[in-house]
C-alpha positions in Angstrom: 0.6 -22.6 -13.7 2.4 -25.8 -14.2 5.7 -26.6 -12.4 8.3 -29.0 -13.8 11.2 -30.1 -11.5 14.2 -31.8 -12.9 17.3 -33.0 -11.1 20.4 -34.0 -13.1 22.2 -37.2 -12.1 19.8 -38.1 -9.3 16.1 -38.4 -8.5 14.1 -35.6 -7.0 13.1 -36.3 -3.4 9.6 -35.7 -2.1 10.9 -33.1 0.4 12.5 -31.1 -2.5 9.3 -31.2 -4.5 7.3 -30.0 -1.5 9.8 -27.3 -0.7 9.9 -25.9 -4.3 6.1 -26.0 -4.5 5.7 -24.2 -1.2 8.1 -21.5 -2.1 6.6 -21.0 -5.6 3.2 -20.4 -4.0 4.6 -17.0 -2.8 5.0 -16.0 -6.5 1.5 -17.0 -7.5 0.1 -13.5 -7.3 2.6 -12.4 -10.0 2.0 -15.3 -12.4 -0.7 -16.1 -14.9 -2.4 -19.5 -15.2 -0.7 -20.1 -18.5 2.8 -19.7 -17.2 5.1 -22.7 -17.1 7.8 -22.9 -14.4 10.8 -25.1 -15.0 13.1 -25.8 -12.0 16.4 -27.6 -12.5 18.5 -28.8 -9.6 22.1 -29.9 -10.2 25.2 -30.9 -8.2 28.4 -29.4 -9.5 31.7 -30.8 -8.6 34.0 -28.5 -10.5 34.7 -26.3 -7.5 37.6 -26.3 -5.1 35.3 -26.6 -2.2 33.7 -29.8 -3.3 30.0 -30.4 -3.9 28.0 -27.3 -4.7 24.2 -27.3 -5.4 22.8 -25.2 -8.2 19.2 -24.2 -8.7 17.8 -22.7 -11.9 14.3 -21.4 -12.4 12.8 -20.4 -15.7 9.3 -18.9 -16.2 7.9 -19.0 -19.7 6.3 -18.0 -22.1 6.1 -14.3 -21.3 8.0 -12.4 -20.1 10.7 -15.1 -20.1 12.2 -14.8 -16.6 15.4 -16.7 -15.6 17.5 -16.9 -12.4 20.0 -19.3 -11.0 21.9 -19.6 -7.7 24.5 -21.7 -6.0 24.4 -22.9 -2.5 25.7 -25.6 -0.1 22.5 -27.6 -0.6 19.4 -27.5 -2.8 17.3 -25.8 -0.2 19.8 -22.9 0.2 20.1 -22.6 -3.6 16.3 -22.3 -4.0 16.2 -19.7 -1.2 18.8 -17.6 -3.0 17.1 -18.0 -6.4 13.5 -17.0 -5.5 14.3 -13.3 -4.5 15.8 -12.8 -8.0 12.7 -14.2 -9.6 10.4 -12.1 -7.4 12.4 -8.9 -8.3 12.1 -9.6 -12.0 8.4 -10.3 -11.7 7.7 -7.2 -9.7 9.7 -5.1 -12.2 7.6 -6.5 -15.1 4.3 -6.0 -13.3 5.2 -2.4 -12.4 6.1 -1.7 -16.0 2.8 -3.1 -17.3 0.8 -1.1 -14.7 2.6 2.1 -15.4 2.0 1.7 -19.2 -1.7 1.1 -18.5 -2.0 4.2 -16.4 -0.1 6.3 -18.9 -2.4 5.2 -21.7 -5.4 5.9 -19.6 -4.2 9.5 -18.9 -3.6 10.1 -22.6 -7.2 9.0 -23.4 -8.6 11.5 -20.9 -6.5 14.4 -22.4 -7.6 13.5 -25.9 -11.3 13.9 -25.0 
């Protein structure tokens, strides 16, 4: 599992790197070692309220999971983004497990 963190128009601080890595550890049980995680942080100014932070998380190659969220700062945006990623990962894992169980039951009936 490799993690890439990118921040547009600024440098990524050590506290942001540590926070992202700490929160991605919670998802480790759903991920494979060959998965690549790309985290992009960005300040957007095209809102009436002023600066808004945006976090975007992409997990590749399979199953290709994506989530983004907006918050007042980067830490809040990351906190809002991770439950979306976890939900997609759990859905995918449940689908794979149920397919495996269904195929196992079919093999027992065929004997």
